[in-house]
N, C-alpha and C positions, 0 to 999 in steps of 0.2 A: 345629676342632669347630663343628657350626651352627647354635645353638638349635632350629629348627625339629626335627632328627633327637630331641630328649631333649624337646621337647612334645608331638612324634608319639610316645614309651614311655608318655607322666604319662598320657596319651587312652586309651590302648590299652585295653579291653575285653577279656576281666578284661584288670585291669594286674596284671603280669607283673618281681620285685622286678630291676633293674641291680645296676649296677659301676661308676664314674667310673674310669678310667687316667686320669691324669696324667703331665704331660713328669717326674720329680724323684719316678716312680715307687710317689704313692703310689697307693693304689686308697680308694673309697668309696661306700659301701654303697649303694642308695634301697628300703628295703623297702614305699616307701607314698609315689601320687604328691604325699602333704601334708606330707613330709618336702622338699621343693622349693623351688625362689623364682627362676624368669626378671628379670635386669631386665627392662624395657620394651626400654630398650637392645638383646637381645639378647648382650650379654657379656660377662655376669658369670652367672652361681648361686650363692644361699646352699643349703647341703644341712646339714640338722639330723644329727647325731646319732643312730641309733635307742638306742645303747650308754649315750650322755647327749642326752640331749632337751633338754636349756637351749643345750648344745653344737655350736659348726655351722663349718660353714667357709667359707667366699669364695672361689670358685671359678672365673678367667681362661677364658671357654673356648675361649681360643687355646693351653692349657697343656693340655685333656682330647686323649688320645691313644685313643682305644678305648673303644666300651661294649660291655658285658658281657652279654648279657642271656640268664637259662635259660629252656632252651625247653619246649614241656608234656613234655618226656619227660623232664625231670631233666637234662638236656644245656648247656653252654652255646656260644651264638653269638655274635661278637663283631663290631661293627661301625666302620670304621673311617672 
């Protein structure tokens, strides 16, 4: 996964929550752009958990398999 694809989602207006799917089967919900920080190198990102605000996960972008974005009509659209 490329950092530019995630940056594009983070800067979209209006912001739409999305799910980051990783290779080990895990999923991380991004409810707001303030919950994500991308490393300047574009290799990693921090995702703060919405259910536990002080907890975060470090994600290697090479392990991201797809991004799932809610569309305006409530269905989901995947990006690989």
